[in-house]
C-alpha positions as CSV (number, residue, x, y, z in Angstrom):
1,M,0.2,0.1,0.2
2,R,1.6,3.9,-1.0
3,I,-0.1,5.7,1.6
4,L,0.5,9.6,1.9
5,V,0.1,10.9,5.6
6,T,-0.1,15.0,6.1
7,G,1.2,16.7,8.9
8,A,3.6,13.7,10.0
9,A,6.2,16.0,11.0
10,G,4.4,16.8,13.8
11,F,3.3,14.9,17.0
12,I,1.0,12.2,16.6
13,G,1.7,12.0,12.4
14,S,5.7,11.5,13.3
15,N,4.6,8.8,15.7
16,Y,2.6,7.1,13.3
17,V,4.7,7.2,10.6
18,R,7.6,5.7,12.7
19,R,5.3,2.8,13.9
20,L,4.2,2.4,10.1
21,L,8.5,1.8,9.1
22,G,9.4,0.1,12.3
23,S,11.3,-2.7,11.4
24,P,9.7,-5.1,12.1
25,A,6.4,-3.0,12.3
26,P,4.5,-3.7,15.1
27,E,0.9,-5.3,14.9
28,P,-1.4,-4.0,13.2
29,Y,0.8,-2.3,10.8
30,G,2.3,-5.1,8.7
31,A,4.2,-4.1,5.7
32,T,4.2,-1.0,3.7
33,R,5.9,-0.5,0.5
34,R,5.9,3.2,0.3
35,V,5.3,6.3,2.9
36,T,5.0,10.0,1.8
37,V,4.8,12.5,4.1
38,L,3.5,16.0,3.4
39,D,4.0,18.6,5.8
40,K,4.3,22.7,5.9
41,L,6.4,22.8,8.9
42,T,4.7,25.1,10.9
43,Y,5.7,26.2,14.3
44,A,4.6,22.7,15.6
45,G,6.4,20.4,12.7
46,N,9.8,19.3,12.9
47,R,11.5,17.6,10.6
48,A,14.0,15.9,13.2
49,N,10.7,14.1,14.3
50,L,11.2,11.5,11.1
51,E,14.9,11.1,12.0
52,A,14.5,7.8,12.8
53,V,13.0,6.8,9.4
54,E,15.0,8.9,7.2
55,G,17.0,6.9,4.3
56,T,14.1,4.0,5.1
57,P,13.2,2.5,1.3
58,G,10.2,3.9,0.1
59,F,9.9,7.2,3.0
60,T,10.0,10.7,1.1
61,F,9.3,13.8,2.7
62,V,7.8,16.8,1.1
63,E,7.4,20.3,2.6
64,G,4.4,21.8,1.7
65,D,0.8,22.8,2.2
66,T,-2.2,21.0,1.9
67,T,-4.1,24.0,0.4
68,D,-1.5,23.5,-2.8
69,A,-4.0,22.3,-5.3
70,A,-1.7,21.3,-7.8
71,L,0.9,19.8,-5.3
72,V,-1.8,17.6,-3.5
73,R,-3.0,16.4,-7.1
74,A,0.5,15.4,-8.4
75,L,0.9,13.7,-4.7
76,V,-2.7,11.9,-4.6
77,S,-2.1,10.6,-7.9
78,T,0.6,8.0,-7.2
79,H,-0.6,7.0,-3.7
80,D,-3.6,4.5,-3.1
81,A,-4.6,6.3,0.7
82,V,-4.3,9.2,2.5
83,V,-4.3,9.4,6.3
84,H,-4.9,13.2,7.1
85,F,-3.4,14.3,10.4
86,A,-2.3,18.0,9.2
87,A,-4.3,20.6,11.3
88,E,-3.9,23.7,13.0
89,S,-5.0,22.2,16.6
90,H,-4.2,24.9,19.5
91,V,-7.4,25.9,20.7
92,D,-6.1,29.1,22.6
93,R,-4.3,30.5,19.0
94,S,-7.8,29.9,17.3
95,I,-9.4,32.1,19.7
96,L,-6.9,34.5,18.9
97,S,-7.2,34.1,15.3
98,A,-9.4,31.5,13.4
99,Q,-8.3,32.3,9.7
100,D,-5.0,30.0,9.7
101,F,-7.7,26.9,11.2
102,V,-10.1,27.5,8.5
103,L,-7.4,27.5,5.8
104,S,-5.5,24.4,7.4
105,N,-8.6,22.5,8.5
106,V,-11.0,23.0,6.2
107,V,-9.5,24.3,3.0
108,G,-6.5,21.8,3.0
109,T,-9.3,18.8,3.6
110,Q,-11.2,20.1,0.9
111,T,-8.2,20.2,-1.6
112,L,-7.3,16.7,-0.6
113,L,-10.7,15.4,-0.7
114,D,-11.0,16.6,-4.3
115,A,-7.8,15.2,-5.6
116,C,-8.6,11.8,-3.8
117,R,-12.2,12.2,-5.9
118,E,-10.2,12.6,-9.1
119,Y,-7.7,10.0,-9.0
120,G,-9.7,7.3,-7.1
121,A,-7.5,7.3,-4.1
122,G,-9.0,5.6,-0.8
123,P,-9.3,4.9,1.9
124,F,-9.2,8.8,2.9
125,V,-8.7,8.7,6.9
126,Q,-9.5,12.1,8.5
127,V,-8.1,12.0,11.9
128,S,-10.6,14.8,14.2
129,T,-11.3,15.0,17.8
130,D,-13.6,14.7,20.3
131,E,-14.3,18.6,20.5
132,V,-16.5,18.3,17.6
133,Y,-19.2,17.2,20.3
134,G,-18.4,20.2,22.5
135,S,-18.9,20.0,26.1
136,V,-20.9,16.8,27.8
137,E,-22.6,17.2,31.2
138,S,-23.1,13.6,31.6
139,G,-22.7,10.3,30.0
140,A,-20.6,9.9,27.0
141,C,-20.9,11.0,23.1
142,T,-21.8,8.1,20.5
143,E,-20.3,8.6,16.8
144,D,-24.1,9.6,16.1
145,S,-23.9,12.5,18.7
146,P,-24.7,16.1,17.3
147,L,-21.9,18.4,16.8
148,R,-21.7,21.4,19.1
149,P,-18.3,22.6,18.7
150,S,-17.4,25.5,21.1
151,S,-14.0,27.0,19.8
152,P,-12.9,28.2,16.2
153,Y,-10.5,25.1,16.3
154,A,-13.0,22.8,17.1
155,A,-15.5,24.4,14.7
156,S,-13.1,24.0,11.9
157,K,-12.6,20.1,12.6
158,A,-16.2,19.3,12.8
159,A,-16.5,21.3,9.1
160,A,-14.0,19.1,7.9
161,D,-15.7,16.1,9.3
162,L,-18.8,17.1,7.6
163,L,-17.3,18.0,4.5
164,A,-15.3,14.6,4.4
165,L,-18.7,12.7,5.0
166,S,-20.4,15.0,2.2
167,Y,-17.9,13.5,-0.3
168,H,-19.0,10.0,0.6
169,R,-22.4,10.3,0.4
170,T,-22.1,12.5,-3.2
171,H,-19.5,10.8,-4.1
172,R,-19.3,7.6,-3.1
173,M,-15.6,8.0,-2.0
174,D,-14.3,5.9,0.7
175,V,-14.1,8.4,3.6
176,R,-13.3,7.1,7.2
177,I,-13.3,9.6,10.2
178,L,-11.5,8.9,13.4
179,R,-12.6,11.1,16.3
180,S,-9.7,10.7,19.3
181,C,-9.5,12.1,23.0
182,N,-6.2,13.8,23.9
183,A,-3.0,12.2,23.1
184,Y,0.0,12.4,25.3
185,G,3.8,11.0,24.7
186,P,7.0,11.9,23.0
187,Y,7.4,14.3,20.2
188,Q,4.6,16.5,21.2
189,F,5.3,20.5,20.9
190,P,5.2,22.2,24.6
191,E,2.1,24.0,24.0
192,K,-0.4,21.3,25.1
193,L,-1.3,20.3,28.9
194,V,1.0,17.3,29.3
195,A,4.0,18.7,27.4
196,L,3.3,22.4,28.6
197,S,3.4,21.1,32.2
198,V,6.3,18.9,31.8
199,T,8.8,21.2,30.2
200,R,7.7,24.0,32.5
201,L,8.4,21.9,35.6
202,L,11.8,20.6,34.0
203,E,12.7,24.2,33.9
204,G,12.0,25.1,37.3
205,G,9.2,27.3,36.0
206,E,5.3,27.6,37.0
207,V,2.3,25.8,35.7
208,P,-0.6,27.8,34.6
209,L,-4.1,26.2,35.0
210,Y,-7.2,27.3,33.8
211,G,-9.8,28.1,36.3
212,D,-10.8,25.9,39.1
213,G,-8.8,22.9,37.2
214,M,-11.6,20.7,37.5
215,H,-12.3,20.6,33.3
216,V,-12.4,17.1,32.7
217,R,-10.3,15.1,29.8
218,E,-9.6,11.6,28.4
219,W,-6.0,10.6,27.9
220,I,-4.8,8.2,25.6
221,H,-0.9,7.5,25.0
222,V,0.0,8.6,21.3
223,D,1.5,5.2,20.4
224,D,-2.3,3.5,21.2
225,L,-3.9,6.1,19.0
226,C,-1.7,5.4,16.1
227,D,-2.6,1.8,16.4
228,A,-6.3,2.6,16.1
229,V,-5.8,5.1,13.4
230,Q,-4.0,2.3,11.6
231,R,-6.9,-0.1,12.4
232,V,-9.3,2.1,10.8
233,L,-7.3,2.6,7.8
234,L,-6.9,-1.2,7.3
235,H,-10.4,-2.4,8.6
236,G,-12.7,0.4,9.0
237,R,-15.8,0.7,6.7
238,S,-16.3,3.6,4.4
239,G,-18.6,6.3,5.6
240,E,-18.1,5.6,9.3
241,V,-17.3,7.9,12.3
242,Y,-15.2,5.9,14.9
243,N,-14.5,7.3,18.4
244,V,-11.1,6.4,20.5
245,G,-11.6,7.2,24.1
246,G,-9.1,6.6,27.2
247,T,-8.7,7.3,30.9
248,E,-11.0,10.1,32.4
249,L,-9.0,12.9,34.6
250,T,-9.8,16.2,35.9
251,N,-7.1,18.7,34.7
252,K,-6.1,19.2,38.1
253,E,-5.4,15.2,38.6
254,T,-3.5,15.4,35.4
255,V,-1.1,18.5,36.7
256,G,-0.7,16.6,39.8
257,A,0.6,13.2,38.4
258,L,3.0,15.2,36.5
259,L,3.8,17.0,39.4
260,T,4.8,13.8,41.4
261,A,6.8,12.2,38.4
262,C,8.7,15.5,38.0
263,G,9.6,15.8,41.7
264,R,7.6,19.2,42.1
265,G,5.1,20.5,44.4
266,W,1.8,22.3,44.3
267,D,3.5,25.5,44.5
268,R,4.6,25.3,41.1
269,V,0.9,25.7,40.2
270,R,-0.5,29.1,39.1
271,H,-4.2,29.2,38.7
272,V,-5.3,31.7,36.0
273,E,-8.3,32.9,34.3
274,D,-10.6,30.4,32.8
275,R,-10.5,30.0,29.0
276,K,-13.3,31.7,26.6
277,G,-15.8,29.1,26.0
278,H,-14.0,26.1,28.0
279,D,-16.0,23.1,27.5
280,R,-16.1,21.5,30.9
281,R,-15.9,17.6,29.9
282,Y,-15.4,15.6,26.7
283,S,-16.3,12.1,27.1
284,L,-16.5,9.5,24.2
285,D,-18.5,5.9,24.4
286,W,-16.0,4.2,21.9
287,A,-17.2,0.7,21.8
288,K,-17.7,0.7,18.2
289,I,-14.1,0.6,17.2
290,R,-13.4,-2.0,20.4
291,F,-15.9,-4.5,19.4
292,E,-16.1,-3.7,15.2
293,L,-12.4,-3.7,15.2
294,G,-10.7,-5.1,18.1
295,F,-8.7,-2.1,19.0
296,R,-7.7,-2.3,22.7
297,P,-5.0,0.3,24.2
298,T,-2.3,-1.4,25.7
299,V,-0.1,1.7,27.5
300,D,-0.9,1.8,30.8
301,L,-1.8,5.6,32.0
302,A,0.7,5.7,34.8
303,D,3.5,4.0,32.8
304,G,3.1,6.1,29.6
305,M,2.9,9.6,32.0
306,A,6.1,8.6,33.5
307,D,7.8,7.4,30.1
308,T,6.5,10.6,28.6
309,V,8.2,12.6,31.5
310,A,11.7,10.7,31.4
311,W,11.4,11.1,27.4
312,Y,11.0,15.2,28.1
313,R,14.0,15.0,30.8
314,T,16.1,13.1,28.4
315,N,15.5,14.9,25.4
316,R,16.0,18.7,26.2
317,R,17.7,19.8,23.3
318,W,14.3,18.7,21.5
319,W,12.3,20.9,23.4
320,G,14.5,23.7,24.9
321,H,13.9,26.5,22.5
322,S,9.9,25.7,22.5
323,V,8.8,26.0,26.2
324,G,4.8,26.9,25.7
325,T,3.2,30.0,27.2
326,A,-0.4,29.0,27.1
327,A,-2.5,27.2,30.3
328,C,-3.6,24.3,30.8
């Protein structure tokens, strides 16, 4: 299979490509003859994230934008499938300015879909987020729950999801969507909760925590999320959406676990004014991917968080000039 992977110089995409081209590749990856990465190399993209697979037979890196129709058409024409990670994804940045999010997440997705329709490429796997469902007071969202995004980021991802589903319904394209909870692990740019907290703590700084810290999120290790993406690519059904959840924690509980792992106390936490439109709780019902595709996460949360802290402690050169300033 010849796979075009967008946004794979970033956090989740680079982990996916390293697993895809590993030797031997872990189950459920199997043999992949050719992988091309298309990445714009924005602030959160780092070519060094792919050093482990540089020189691997069949691997190609292309610096470019998913909104560049000519480039996208040329790449899609020589590939069988597309796994679409590329996105502007930081909520705080989307609140300050939504334009880049609309261009990358909506127009970029539409450009890829048009190219896939023209050349018959598929499956097209759209990697999305639990944030499209909005805040959930109780229970959990199924794949059929209404989309109620609160932030410009979430709205742009919801629009991309609906575009992808419309291409399936109108053009009968093989489109599959995976909506994930929060991922954590190595190679994450230090602006999201786990990476930001760990790098700030290792630097002896403070962790800014939004509001009362009781906002609830689910967490999955990036390796498990990548395995879920691969199962959707290989075994998912066309036109279907698959939720992927994880372990539910308040932000305060997450930061507390990271304080312990970094050997710091609560004096390193600074409560700040809550984010505009901040969703209180996300929760996914992910029975569908478990029972239909046999997906089961393998990384225990405590072990995964400890390994993540150890990675950032060992790889200061990777993040030393990029410690984020957003709140958690």
